[in-house]
N, C-alpha and C positions, 0 to 999 in steps of 0.2 A: 549619146552612148558614152562619149569621153567624159562628160559631166558625172555620169553615174559611176565611172571608174574612180573619179576623184573622190566621191562621196564614200565608196567602198573603202578606198585608201584611209580616209579619215576615221571611218568606223573601226577598222583594223587597228589604227593607231590608238584609239580610245580603248579598245578591248585589251590590247597588249600593254598599254600604260597601266591599266587597272590591275591586270593579272601579274604582269612582270614586275612592277615596282612595288607591289604591296609588301614584298619581303623587306624592303628598305624602311617601310612606315610602320607596319605591324610586327610584332614579335613572332607570331606563328605563320603569318601569310594567309592567303586565301585558299591556296591548293595544298592539300596534304602531301607529305613525303615520307611516309613510314617504310614502305617497302619499294622493291624495284619497279613495280607497275606504277606506283604513284609518281615515282621520279620520272618515268618515261612520259607520263601524262603531263607532268609539270613542264618538262623540257619542250614537248610538242606545243603546249599552250603558251609558252613564252618565247619560243624562237621562230616558229612559222608565221604567225600573224605579223610581226614587224618586217620580216623579210618580203612577204607577199605584198604588204602594203607599201613598202619602199619601192618595190618594182612596178606596182600599179601606178604609183605617183608619177612616174615618168611618162606614162601614157595619158595622163589627165590633160584636158585642154585648158581649163581655167587656171590662171596664173596663182590665184590665192589657194585653191585646193592643191595645186602641185607643190607649192612652197611649204604648205602646212604638212602635207603628207611626207615630203622628203625630209624636212627637218624633224618632225615629230617621230616618225618611224626610225629615222637615223639615230635620234637621242635614245629611244627605247632600245635599239640594237646595241648602242654603246653600253648601256647599263646592264642589260640582261644577257648579252652574248660576249662582247669583246672584253669588258672589264673583268668578268669572272675568268675567262681564258687567260688573261695576262696576269691576274693574281695568282692563278694556279701554276702558271710557268715559273714566276719568281718565288712564290711561297707555297711549295707543294704541300699537300695534306699528308702528314705522317702517320 
């Protein structure tokens, strides 16, 4: 059971890495953001999977799955949640 939790954490890491960091690689990104509903879907798709994966990684039994889940989901959270918040605090959109 705990090995399955670790695998789910890794899958969430890969999903959030592809969806969340696509804006840093591609000009348009993979998810559209034309109206408020699209922005809400984008926020849900890029913030919830790394947080859930980070939490599940702590309950994993295997050491490799735990470390990969914690570091991977933590890195994606830094790029998709914490970095945009800090940038918006210091350089607010006018």
